[in-house]
DRENPATOR-293815 format. One record per atom (N, C-alpha, C, O): chain; atom name; x, y, z. Coordinates in Angstrom, 3 decimals, always signed. Each point is the difference from the previous one (the first is absolute). Layout:
<pts>
{'A' 'CA' {X Y Z}}
...
</pts>
This chain:
<pts>
{'A' 'N' {+0.870 +13.564 +134.024}}
{'A' 'CA' {+0.347 -0.029 +1.218}}
{'A' 'C' {+1.101 -0.866 +0.497}}
{'A' 'O' {+0.575 +0.325 +1.040}}
{'A' 'N' {-0.295 -1.190 -1.561}}
{'A' 'CA' {+1.029 -1.103 +0.288}}
{'A' 'C' {+1.338 +0.148 -0.585}}
{'A' 'O' {+1.016 -0.520 +0.462}}
{'A' 'N' {-1.099 +1.485 -1.821}}
{'A' 'CA' {+1.239 +0.448 -0.574}}
{'A' 'C' {+0.550 +1.018 +1.002}}
{'A' 'O' {+1.205 -0.044 +0.245}}
{'A' 'N' {-1.969 +0.946 +0.351}}
{'A' 'CA' {+0.288 +1.129 +1.092}}
{'A' 'C' {+0.721 -0.706 +1.098}}
{'A' 'O' {+1.115 +0.291 +0.431}}
{'A' 'N' {-1.733 -1.056 -0.118}}
{'A' 'CA' {+0.556 -0.760 +1.627}}
{'A' 'C' {+1.515 -0.692 -0.746}}
{'A' 'O' {+1.026 +0.164 +0.660}}
{'A' 'N' {-0.929 -0.779 -1.762}}
{'A' 'CA' {+1.139 -0.683 -0.598}}
{'A' 'C' {+1.107 +1.387 -0.156}}
{'A' 'O' {+1.183 -0.130 +0.313}}
{'A' 'N' {-1.700 +1.359 -0.798}}
{'A' 'CA' {+1.066 +0.906 -0.245}}
{'A' 'C' {+0.412 +0.605 +1.350}}
{'A' 'O' {+1.136 +0.474 +0.003}}
{'A' 'N' {-1.857 -0.392 +1.193}}
{'A' 'CA' {+0.225 +0.351 +1.456}}
{'A' 'C' {+0.889 -1.001 +0.500}}
{'A' 'O' {+1.050 +0.361 +0.533}}
{'A' 'N' {-1.292 -1.386 -0.619}}
{'A' 'CA' {+0.961 -1.092 +0.445}}
{'A' 'C' {+1.234 +0.050 -0.435}}
{'A' 'O' {+0.941 -0.223 +0.761}}
{'A' 'N' {-0.788 +0.496 -1.931}}
{'A' 'CA' {+1.212 -0.135 -1.079}}
{'A' 'C' {+0.688 +1.339 +0.671}}
{'A' 'O' {+1.133 -0.102 +0.473}}
{'A' 'N' {-1.733 +1.177 -0.443}}
{'A' 'CA' {+0.646 +1.334 +0.765}}
{'A' 'C' {+0.708 -0.260 +1.012}}
{'A' 'O' {+1.202 +0.245 +0.103}}
{'A' 'N' {-2.110 -0.912 +0.958}}
{'A' 'CA' {+0.356 -0.299 +1.337}}
{'A' 'C' {+1.464 -0.705 -0.212}}
{'A' 'O' {+0.991 +0.583 +0.440}}
{'A' 'N' {-0.878 -1.637 -1.006}}
{'A' 'CA' {+1.077 -0.822 -0.279}}
{'A' 'C' {+1.104 +0.863 -0.515}}
{'A' 'O' {+1.077 -0.154 +0.576}}
{'A' 'N' {-1.123 +1.099 -1.617}}
{'A' 'CA' {+0.899 +0.765 -0.498}}
{'A' 'C' {+0.788 +0.894 +1.046}}
{'A' 'O' {+1.209 -0.018 +0.229}}
{'A' 'N' {-2.460 +1.016 +0.508}}
{'A' 'CA' {+0.316 +0.459 +1.089}}
{'A' 'C' {+0.873 -0.540 +1.128}}
{'A' 'O' {+0.910 +0.721 +0.407}}
{'A' 'N' {-1.085 -1.815 +0.087}}
{'A' 'CA' {+0.733 -0.813 +0.863}}
{'A' 'C' {+1.544 -0.254 -0.560}}
{'A' 'O' {+1.072 -0.017 +0.605}}
{'A' 'N' {-1.381 -0.164 -1.937}}
{'A' 'CA' {+1.588 -0.266 -0.763}}
{'A' 'C' {+0.951 +1.438 +0.377}}
{'A' 'O' {+1.128 +0.016 +0.493}}
{'A' 'N' {-1.822 +0.941 -0.824}}
{'A' 'CA' {+0.753 +1.221 +0.167}}
{'A' 'C' {+0.318 +0.446 +1.297}}
{'A' 'O' {+1.011 +0.678 +0.184}}
{'A' 'N' {-1.852 -1.020 +0.834}}
{'A' 'CA' {+0.459 +0.247 +1.364}}
{'A' 'C' {+1.087 -0.954 +0.464}}
{'A' 'O' {+0.930 +0.441 +0.675}}
{'A' 'N' {-0.994 -1.636 -0.977}}
{'A' 'CA' {+0.861 -1.091 +0.194}}
{'A' 'C' {+1.427 +0.468 -0.681}}
{'A' 'O' {+1.022 -0.087 +0.679}}
{'A' 'N' {-0.973 +0.526 -1.876}}
{'A' 'CA' {+1.196 +0.556 -0.688}}
{'A' 'C' {+0.669 +1.210 +0.550}}
{'A' 'O' {+1.214 +0.156 -0.128}}
{'A' 'N' {-2.016 +0.751 +0.771}}
{'A' 'CA' {+0.550 +1.209 +0.563}}
{'A' 'C' {+0.494 -0.304 +1.216}}
{'A' 'O' {+0.678 +0.856 +0.567}}
{'A' 'N' {-0.904 -2.058 +0.036}}
{'A' 'CA' {+0.663 -0.287 +1.186}}
{'A' 'C' {+1.124 -1.097 +0.025}}
{'A' 'O' {+0.368 -0.563 +1.031}}
{'A' 'N' {+0.244 +0.273 -2.563}}
{'A' 'CA' {+0.935 -0.872 -0.233}}
{'A' 'C' {+1.196 +0.496 -0.077}}
{'A' 'O' {+0.725 -0.444 -0.890}}
{'A' 'N' {-0.259 +1.379 +1.702}}
{'A' 'CA' {+1.321 +0.577 +0.021}}
{'A' 'C' {+0.320 +0.308 +1.512}}
{'A' 'O' {-0.856 +0.491 +0.735}}
{'A' 'N' {+2.080 -0.790 -0.317}}
{'A' 'CA' {+0.280 +0.193 +1.189}}
{'A' 'C' {+0.237 +1.539 +0.412}}
{'A' 'O' {-0.042 +0.397 +1.165}}
{'A' 'N' {+0.256 +0.282 -2.108}}
{'A' 'CA' {+0.058 +1.578 +0.286}}
{'A' 'C' {-1.471 +0.505 +0.223}}
{'A' 'O' {-0.123 +0.958 +0.764}}
{'A' 'N' {-0.895 -1.431 -1.279}}
{'A' 'CA' {-1.254 +0.235 +0.065}}
{'A' 'C' {-0.649 -0.387 +1.295}}
{'A' 'O' {-0.723 +0.742 +0.664}}
{'A' 'N' {+1.082 -2.092 -0.343}}
{'A' 'CA' {-0.239 -0.482 +1.292}}
{'A' 'C' {+0.389 +0.808 +1.193}}
{'A' 'O' {-0.718 +0.228 +0.973}}
{'A' 'N' {+1.934 +0.174 -1.166}}
{'A' 'CA' {+0.752 +0.989 +0.804}}
{'A' 'C' {-0.584 +1.238 +0.422}}
{'A' 'O' {+0.062 +0.471 +1.136}}
{'A' 'N' {-0.756 +0.123 -2.347}}
{'A' 'CA' {-0.682 +0.979 +0.003}}
{'A' 'C' {-1.295 -0.021 +0.788}}
{'A' 'O' {-0.341 +0.846 +0.827}}
{'A' 'N' {-0.389 -2.012 -1.225}}
{'A' 'CA' {-1.121 -0.119 +1.121}}
{'A' 'C' {+0.297 -0.059 +1.232}}
{'A' 'O' {-0.527 +0.705 +0.861}}
{'A' 'N' {+1.449 -1.599 -0.649}}
{'A' 'CA' {+0.560 +0.118 +1.403}}
{'A' 'C' {+0.032 +1.158 +0.924}}
{'A' 'O' {-0.404 +0.097 +1.159}}
{'A' 'N' {+1.057 +0.877 -2.050}}
{'A' 'CA' {+0.393 +1.256 +0.574}}
{'A' 'C' {-1.222 +0.677 +0.150}}
{'A' 'O' {-0.126 +0.679 +1.020}}
{'A' 'N' {-0.787 -0.722 -1.815}}
{'A' 'CA' {-1.172 +0.834 -0.096}}
{'A' 'C' {-1.029 -0.446 +1.071}}
{'A' 'O' {-0.762 +0.806 +0.533}}
{'A' 'N' {+0.775 -2.052 -0.262}}
{'A' 'CA' {-0.897 -0.545 +1.059}}
{'A' 'C' {+0.667 +0.661 +1.463}}
{'A' 'O' {-0.738 +0.411 +0.896}}
{'A' 'N' {+1.738 -0.387 -0.833}}
{'A' 'CA' {+0.776 +0.427 +1.421}}
{'A' 'C' {-0.316 +1.523 -0.052}}
{'A' 'O' {-0.508 +0.450 +1.027}}
{'A' 'N' {+0.721 +0.408 -2.038}}
{'A' 'CA' {+0.067 +1.331 +0.079}}
{'A' 'C' {-1.260 +0.916 -0.355}}
{'A' 'O' {-0.174 +1.153 +0.397}}
{'A' 'N' {-0.701 -1.923 -1.253}}
{'A' 'CA' {-1.238 +0.700 -0.293}}
{'A' 'C' {+0.062 +0.445 -1.264}}
{'A' 'O' {-0.555 -0.551 -0.951}}
{'A' 'N' {+1.396 +1.809 +0.883}}
{'A' 'CA' {+0.153 +0.900 -1.160}}
{'A' 'C' {+1.760 +0.183 +0.035}}
{'A' 'O' {+0.711 +0.122 +0.997}}
{'A' 'N' {-0.298 -0.152 -2.470}}
{'A' 'CA' {+1.313 +0.184 +0.216}}
{'A' 'C' {+0.462 +0.887 -1.602}}
{'A' 'O' {-0.503 -0.425 -1.041}}
{'A' 'N' {+1.190 +1.290 +1.003}}
{'A' 'CA' {+0.609 +0.537 -1.228}}
{'A' 'C' {+0.426 -0.771 -0.723}}
{'A' 'O' {+0.392 -1.085 +0.428}}
{'A' 'N' {-0.327 +1.442 -1.909}}
{'A' 'CA' {+1.138 -0.861 -0.851}}
{'A' 'C' {+1.266 +0.329 +0.330}}
{'A' 'O' {+0.872 -0.861 -0.118}}
{'A' 'N' {-0.604 +1.931 +0.506}}
{'A' 'CA' {+1.508 +0.378 +0.499}}
{'A' 'C' {+0.338 -0.987 +1.296}}
{'A' 'O' {+1.011 -0.686 +0.142}}
{'A' 'N' {-1.788 +0.770 +0.479}}
{'A' 'CA' {+0.125 -0.855 +1.502}}
{'A' 'C' {+0.387 -1.575 -0.542}}
{'A' 'O' {+1.006 -0.653 +0.279}}
{'A' 'N' {-2.158 +0.274 -1.152}}
{'A' 'CA' {+0.385 -1.494 -0.587}}
{'A' 'C' {+1.057 -0.346 -0.613}}
{'A' 'O' {+0.355 -1.178 +0.047}}
{'A' 'N' {+0.373 +2.121 -0.749}}
{'A' 'CA' {+1.052 +0.024 -0.692}}
{'A' 'C' {+1.047 -0.166 +1.046}}
{'A' 'O' {+0.862 -0.866 -0.143}}
{'A' 'N' {-0.889 +1.745 +1.323}}
{'A' 'CA' {+1.267 -0.408 +0.823}}
{'A' 'C' {-0.147 -1.187 +0.736}}
{'A' 'O' {+0.999 -0.687 +0.214}}
{'A' 'N' {-2.284 +0.292 +0.272}}
{'A' 'CA' {-0.185 -1.236 +0.571}}
{'A' 'C' {+0.678 -1.454 -0.807}}
{'A' 'O' {+0.696 -0.884 +0.498}}
{'A' 'N' {-1.203 +1.036 -1.941}}
{'A' 'CA' {+0.139 -1.156 -0.805}}
{'A' 'C' {+1.621 +0.252 -0.351}}
{'A' 'O' {+0.598 -0.970 -0.465}}
{'A' 'N' {+0.093 +2.131 +0.649}}
{'A' 'CA' {+1.262 -0.028 -0.795}}
{'A' 'C' {+0.112 -0.245 -1.087}}
{'A' 'O' {+1.008 -0.649 -0.278}}
{'A' 'N' {-1.948 +1.022 -0.869}}
{'A' 'CA' {-0.167 -0.300 -1.352}}
{'A' 'C' {-0.226 +1.676 -0.677}}
{'A' 'O' {-0.115 +0.995 +0.717}}
{'A' 'N' {+0.091 -0.980 -2.009}}
{'A' 'CA' {-0.291 +1.267 -0.703}}
{'A' 'C' {-1.372 +0.365 +0.304}}
{'A' 'O' {-0.905 -0.794 +0.256}}
{'A' 'N' {+0.804 +2.367 -0.316}}
{'A' 'CA' {-1.149 +0.307 -0.138}}
{'A' 'C' {-1.073 -0.618 -1.292}}
{'A' 'O' {-1.138 -0.410 +0.230}}
{'A' 'N' {+1.671 +0.442 -1.375}}
{'A' 'CA' {-0.773 -0.680 -1.166}}
{'A' 'C' {-0.492 -1.218 +0.372}}
{'A' 'O' {-1.193 -0.300 -0.042}}
{'A' 'N' {+2.127 -0.445 +0.423}}
{'A' 'CA' {-0.331 -1.546 +0.289}}
{'A' 'C' {-0.979 -0.084 +1.073}}
{'A' 'O' {-0.830 -0.909 -0.006}}
{'A' 'N' {+0.857 +1.659 +0.793}}
{'A' 'CA' {-1.328 +0.032 +1.084}}
{'A' 'C' {-0.849 +0.366 -0.477}}
{'A' 'O' {-0.962 -0.722 +0.262}}
{'A' 'N' {+0.676 +1.660 -0.996}}
{'A' 'CA' {-1.292 +0.707 -0.811}}
{'A' 'C' {-0.496 -1.144 -0.832}}
{'A' 'O' {-1.207 -0.243 +0.025}}
{'A' 'N' {+2.154 -0.616 -0.892}}
{'A' 'CA' {-0.517 -1.092 -0.647}}
{'A' 'C' {-0.803 -1.077 +0.864}}
{'A' 'O' {-1.031 -0.585 -0.333}}
{'A' 'N' {+1.673 +0.477 +1.394}}
{'A' 'CA' {-0.603 -1.292 +0.746}}
{'A' 'C' {-1.380 +0.824 +0.615}}
{'A' 'O' {-1.079 -0.583 -0.113}}
{'A' 'N' {+1.104 +1.653 +0.628}}
{'A' 'CA' {-1.351 +0.750 +0.265}}
{'A' 'C' {-0.941 -0.200 -1.081}}
{'A' 'O' {-1.135 -0.459 +0.126}}
{'A' 'N' {+1.686 +0.834 -1.190}}
{'A' 'CA' {-1.127 +0.077 -1.258}}
{'A' 'C' {-0.782 -1.471 +0.051}}
{'A' 'O' {-1.229 -0.076 +0.019}}
{'A' 'N' {+2.095 -1.060 +0.000}}
{'A' 'CA' {-0.450 -1.295 -0.193}}
{'A' 'C' {-1.051 -0.115 +1.287}}
{'A' 'O' {-1.165 -0.295 -0.265}}
{'A' 'N' {+1.494 +0.491 +1.462}}
{'A' 'CA' {-0.908 -0.075 +1.045}}
{'A' 'C' {-1.287 +0.968 -0.028}}
{'A' 'O' {-1.011 -0.195 +0.675}}
{'A' 'N' {+1.181 +1.118 -1.439}}
{'A' 'CA' {-1.194 +1.044 -0.178}}
{'A' 'C' {-0.835 -0.385 -0.961}}
{'A' 'O' {-1.171 +0.360 -0.125}}
{'A' 'N' {+1.799 -1.130 -0.589}}
{'A' 'CA' {-0.862 -0.385 -1.296}}
{'A' 'C' {-0.816 -1.205 +0.346}}
{'A' 'O' {-0.988 -0.318 -0.662}}
{'A' 'N' {+1.438 -0.398 +1.779}}
{'A' 'CA' {-0.489 -1.095 +0.391}}
{'A' 'C' {-1.219 +0.136 +1.190}}
{'A' 'O' {-0.781 -0.888 +0.343}}
{'A' 'N' {+0.879 +2.432 +0.232}}
{'A' 'CA' {-1.077 +0.476 +0.771}}
{'A' 'C' {+0.568 -0.026 +1.448}}
{'A' 'O' {-0.598 +0.626 +0.875}}
{'A' 'N' {+1.753 -1.340 -0.581}}
{'A' 'CA' {+0.808 +0.185 +1.248}}
{'A' 'C' {+0.331 +1.331 +0.462}}
{'A' 'O' {-0.279 +0.311 +1.158}}
{'A' 'N' {+0.760 +0.386 -1.825}}
{'A' 'CA' {+0.444 +1.423 +0.637}}
{'A' 'C' {-0.883 +1.160 -0.562}}
{'A' 'O' {-0.499 +0.036 -1.125}}
{'A' 'N' {+0.395 +0.899 +2.103}}
{'A' 'CA' {-0.522 +1.218 -0.399}}
{'A' 'C' {+0.900 +1.050 -0.028}}
{'A' 'O' {+0.947 -0.075 +0.783}}
{'A' 'N' {-1.035 +1.073 -1.536}}
{'A' 'CA' {+1.020 +0.992 +0.066}}
{'A' 'C' {-0.517 +1.671 +0.233}}
{'A' 'O' {-1.062 +0.386 -0.489}}
{'A' 'N' {+1.787 +0.354 +1.141}}
{'A' 'CA' {-0.564 +1.483 -0.003}}
{'A' 'C' {+1.298 +0.892 -0.210}}
{'A' 'O' {+1.070 -0.228 +0.566}}
{'A' 'N' {-1.284 +1.201 -1.393}}
{'A' 'CA' {+0.985 +0.923 +0.011}}
{'A' 'C' {-0.286 +1.488 +0.861}}
{'A' 'O' {-1.055 +0.635 +0.013}}
{'A' 'N' {+2.396 -0.285 +0.726}}
{'A' 'CA' {-0.059 +1.143 +0.519}}
{'A' 'C' {+1.242 +0.435 -0.399}}
{'A' 'O' {+1.052 -0.545 +0.337}}
{'A' 'N' {-1.164 +1.732 -1.205}}
{'A' 'CA' {+0.859 +0.621 -0.387}}
{'A' 'C' {+0.928 -0.645 -1.161}}
{'A' 'O' {-0.392 -0.090 -1.163}}
{'A' 'N' {+1.515 -0.299 +1.551}}
{'A' 'CA' {+0.987 -0.829 -0.783}}
{'A' 'C' {-0.038 -1.424 +0.730}}
{'A' 'O' {+0.613 -0.907 -0.563}}
{'A' 'N' {-1.186 +0.664 +1.602}}
{'A' 'CA' {+0.229 -0.990 +0.731}}
{'A' 'C' {-1.412 -1.051 -0.277}}
{'A' 'O' {-1.132 +0.478 -0.067}}
{'A' 'N' {+1.386 -1.830 -0.063}}
{'A' 'CA' {-1.098 -0.845 -0.505}}
{'A' 'C' {+0.051 -0.885 +1.444}}
{'A' 'O' {+1.034 -0.473 +0.471}}
{'A' 'N' {-2.135 +0.378 +0.013}}
{'A' 'CA' {-0.253 -0.969 +1.159}}
{'A' 'C' {-0.604 -1.305 -0.348}}
{'A' 'O' {-0.975 +0.037 -0.750}}
{'A' 'N' {+1.388 -1.165 +1.166}}
{'A' 'CA' {-0.762 -1.071 -0.375}}
{'A' 'C' {-0.484 -0.902 +1.398}}
{'A' 'O' {+0.689 -0.153 +1.008}}
{'A' 'N' {-1.829 -0.300 -1.203}}
{'A' 'CA' {-0.491 -0.883 +0.908}}
{'A' 'C' {-0.525 -1.470 -0.471}}
{'A' 'O' {-0.048 -0.227 -1.209}}
{'A' 'N' {-0.287 -0.622 +2.002}}
{'A' 'CA' {-0.590 -1.228 -0.557}}
{'A' 'C' {-1.249 +0.004 +0.086}}
{'A' 'O' {-0.584 +0.702 +0.825}}
{'A' 'N' {+0.003 -1.450 -1.628}}
{'A' 'CA' {-1.738 -0.078 +0.052}}
{'A' 'C' {-0.205 -1.292 +0.647}}
{'A' 'O' {-0.185 -0.984 -0.716}}
{'A' 'N' {+0.197 +0.872 +1.965}}
{'A' 'CA' {-0.169 -1.188 +0.797}}
{'A' 'C' {-1.212 -0.681 -0.501}}
{'A' 'O' {+0.041 -1.230 +0.016}}
{'A' 'N' {-1.149 +1.819 -0.474}}
{'A' 'CA' {-1.161 -0.868 -0.469}}
{'A' 'C' {+0.455 -0.970 -1.118}}
{'A' 'O' {-0.067 -1.228 +0.040}}
{'A' 'N' {+0.581 +2.061 -1.125}}
{'A' 'CA' {+0.382 -0.667 -1.202}}
{'A' 'C' {+0.917 -1.374 +0.681}}
{'A' 'O' {-0.293 -1.169 -0.248}}
{'A' 'N' {+1.139 +1.479 +0.906}}
{'A' 'CA' {+1.042 -1.065 +0.468}}
{'A' 'C' {-0.814 -1.213 +0.535}}
{'A' 'O' {+0.265 -1.163 -0.304}}
{'A' 'N' {-1.480 +1.609 +1.288}}
{'A' 'CA' {-0.513 -1.226 +0.382}}
{'A' 'C' {-0.943 -0.495 -0.807}}
{'A' 'O' {-0.356 -1.164 +0.184}}
{'A' 'N' {-0.143 +1.822 -1.070}}
{'A' 'CA' {-0.647 -0.518 -1.132}}
{'A' 'C' {+0.756 -1.167 -0.815}}
{'A' 'O' {-0.436 -1.132 -0.209}}
{'A' 'N' {+1.537 +1.614 -0.159}}
{'A' 'CA' {+0.957 -1.029 -0.507}}
{'A' 'C' {+0.304 -1.200 +0.609}}
{'A' 'O' {+0.073 -1.094 -0.558}}
{'A' 'N' {+0.130 +1.382 +1.915}}
{'A' 'CA' {+0.251 -1.163 +0.995}}
{'A' 'C' {-1.224 -1.149 -0.021}}
{'A' 'O' {+0.127 -1.222 -0.080}}
{'A' 'N' {-1.518 +2.126 +0.192}}
{'A' 'CA' {-1.295 -0.783 +0.098}}
{'A' 'C' {+0.012 -0.954 -1.280}}
{'A' 'O' {-0.167 -1.219 +0.000}}
{'A' 'N' {+0.398 +2.046 -1.076}}
{'A' 'CA' {-0.295 -0.751 -1.414}}
{'A' 'C' {+1.028 -1.259 -0.206}}
{'A' 'O' {-0.363 -1.069 -0.490}}
{'A' 'N' {+1.543 +1.313 +0.880}}
{'A' 'CA' {+1.127 -1.206 +0.113}}
{'A' 'C' {-0.396 -1.042 +1.024}}
{'A' 'O' {+0.360 -1.161 -0.198}}
{'A' 'N' {-1.147 +1.500 +1.396}}
{'A' 'CA' {-0.523 -1.001 +0.947}}
{'A' 'C' {-1.139 -0.756 -0.710}}
{'A' 'O' {-0.308 -1.157 +0.289}}
{'A' 'N' {-0.254 +1.850 -1.179}}
{'A' 'CA' {-1.306 -0.425 -0.554}}
{'A' 'C' {+0.626 -1.396 -1.213}}
{'A' 'O' {-0.755 -0.933 -0.276}}
{'A' 'N' {+1.956 +1.004 -0.222}}
{'A' 'CA' {+0.560 -0.730 -0.786}}
{'A' 'C' {+0.544 -1.479 +0.564}}
{'A' 'O' {+0.243 -0.998 -0.679}}
{'A' 'N' {-0.130 +1.155 +2.091}}
{'A' 'CA' {+0.704 -1.154 +0.659}}
{'A' 'C' {-1.047 -0.785 +0.759}}
{'A' 'O' {+0.136 -1.205 +0.210}}
{'A' 'N' {-1.466 +2.090 +0.308}}
{'A' 'CA' {-0.764 -0.442 +0.851}}
{'A' 'C' {-1.211 -0.988 -0.752}}
{'A' 'O' {-0.998 +0.467 -0.548}}
{'A' 'N' {+1.269 -1.705 +0.634}}
{'A' 'CA' {-0.941 -1.321 -0.471}}
{'A' 'C' {-1.506 +0.391 +0.351}}
{'A' 'O' {-0.907 -0.482 -0.680}}
{'A' 'N' {+0.680 +1.198 +1.547}}
{'A' 'CA' {-1.741 +0.428 +0.279}}
{'A' 'C' {-0.257 +0.958 -1.034}}
{'A' 'O' {-1.192 +0.157 -0.266}}
{'A' 'N' {+2.237 +0.695 -0.547}}
{'A' 'CA' {-0.637 +0.794 -0.888}}
{'A' 'C' {-0.092 -0.384 -1.317}}
{'A' 'O' {+1.034 -0.308 -0.592}}
{'A' 'N' {-2.167 +0.272 -0.001}}
{'A' 'CA' {+0.105 -0.463 -1.558}}
{'A' 'C' {+0.048 +1.118 -0.981}}
{'A' 'O' {-0.926 +0.810 -0.045}}
{'A' 'N' {+2.007 -0.720 -0.781}}
{'A' 'CA' {+0.211 +0.953 -1.000}}
{'A' 'C' {-1.065 -0.185 -1.162}}
{'A' 'O' {+0.186 -1.011 -0.676}}
{'A' 'N' {-1.033 +1.629 +0.397}}
{'A' 'CA' {-1.053 -0.162 -1.073}}
{'A' 'C' {+0.775 +0.094 -1.552}}
{'A' 'O' {-0.214 -0.913 -0.797}}
{'A' 'N' {+0.949 +1.841 +0.484}}
{'A' 'CA' {+0.482 -0.131 -1.294}}
{'A' 'C' {+1.540 -0.025 -0.176}}
{'A' 'O' {+0.702 +0.964 -0.304}}
{'A' 'N' {-0.341 -2.107 +0.522}}
{'A' 'CA' {+1.514 -0.194 -0.225}}
{'A' 'C' {+0.361 +0.135 -1.408}}
{'A' 'O' {-0.654 -0.636 -0.826}}
{'A' 'N' {+1.640 +1.408 +0.441}}
{'A' 'CA' {+0.585 +0.200 -1.488}}
{'A' 'C' {+0.697 -1.386 -0.294}}
{'A' 'O' {+0.764 -0.628 +0.732}}
{'A' 'N' {-1.251 +0.299 -2.062}}
{'A' 'CA' {+0.481 -1.113 -0.648}}
{'A' 'C' {+0.087 +0.311 -1.525}}
{'A' 'O' {-0.603 +0.868 -0.630}}
{'A' 'N' {+1.662 -1.955 +0.116}}
{'A' 'CA' {+0.171 +0.054 -1.559}}
{'A' 'C' {+0.544 +1.484 -0.364}}
{'A' 'O' {+0.945 +0.523 +0.590}}
{'A' 'N' {-1.733 +0.130 -1.729}}
{'A' 'CA' {+0.606 +1.109 -0.635}}
{'A' 'C' {-0.405 +1.250 +0.705}}
{'A' 'O' {+0.437 +1.119 -0.269}}
{'A' 'N' {-1.480 -1.461 +1.378}}
{'A' 'CA' {-0.137 +1.153 +0.922}}
{'A' 'C' {+1.022 +0.461 +0.856}}
{'A' 'O' {+0.322 +1.171 +0.198}}
{'A' 'N' {+0.223 -2.326 +0.356}}
{'A' 'CA' {+1.115 -0.228 +0.996}}
{'A' 'C' {+1.245 +0.728 -0.769}}
{'A' 'O' {+0.503 +0.998 +0.515}}
{'A' 'N' {-0.115 -1.404 -1.502}}
{'A' 'CA' {+1.026 +0.540 -0.942}}
{'A' 'C' {-0.125 +1.503 -0.272}}
{'A' 'O' {+0.878 +0.824 +0.254}}
{'A' 'N' {-1.795 -0.625 -0.675}}
{'A' 'CA' {-0.501 +1.464 -0.177}}
{'A' 'C' {+0.131 +1.046 +1.119}}
{'A' 'O' {+0.189 +1.215 -0.059}}
{'A' 'N' {-0.344 -2.043 +1.085}}
{'A' 'CA' {-0.308 +0.966 +1.330}}
{'A' 'C' {+1.509 +0.223 +0.490}}
{'A' 'O' {+0.335 +1.066 +0.515}}
{'A' 'N' {+0.648 -2.239 -0.721}}
{'A' 'CA' {+1.172 +0.300 +0.298}}
{'A' 'C' {+0.709 +1.101 -1.083}}
{'A' 'O' {+0.480 +1.073 +0.367}}
{'A' 'N' {-0.504 -1.480 -1.572}}
{'A' 'CA' {+0.365 +0.912 -1.050}}
{'A' 'C' {-0.334 +1.669 +0.237}}
{'A' 'O' {+0.820 +0.863 -0.314}}
{'A' 'N' {-2.151 -0.552 +0.917}}
{'A' 'CA' {-0.488 +1.354 -0.178}}
{'A' 'C' {+0.732 +0.837 +0.972}}
{'A' 'O' {+0.174 +1.196 -0.234}}
{'A' 'N' {+0.289 -1.784 +1.367}}
{'A' 'CA' {+0.642 +0.986 +1.039}}
{'A' 'C' {+1.397 -0.059 +0.134}}
{'A' 'O' {+0.530 +0.396 +1.038}}
{'A' 'N' {+0.218 -0.912 -2.109}}
{'A' 'CA' {+1.523 +0.104 +0.027}}
{'A' 'C' {+0.433 +1.149 -0.321}}
{'A' 'O' {-0.495 +0.672 -0.905}}
{'A' 'N' {+1.490 -0.311 +1.630}}
{'A' 'CA' {+0.960 +1.298 -0.079}}
{'A' 'C' {+1.122 -0.033 -0.697}}
{'A' 'O' {+0.723 +0.995 -0.052}}
</pts>
């Protein structure tokens, strides 16, 4: 039972790391900004808004989608993107938990576990 809780806690840390890394680019933050204001945008429209190539927009969207921040749907040749607001709120809540002295984190990674957690999600 304790091992299951430790594994779950470590997965939570890794998940938070993936979310933070996904937000770690100005282009991706700009995409989030546009999606919060427009609701749903096509990749083509994002390409025009950002004034960068479509493959580069798609690369950034893939990072955000893998972190769970973006949902996509295809209609014919167009791909529509929308922000998963609940996932974004979850990330903010978890970050607040790191800095709130009233919240005690039960399983902080240390030693080899800490190093392994960092190495296991590198791209």
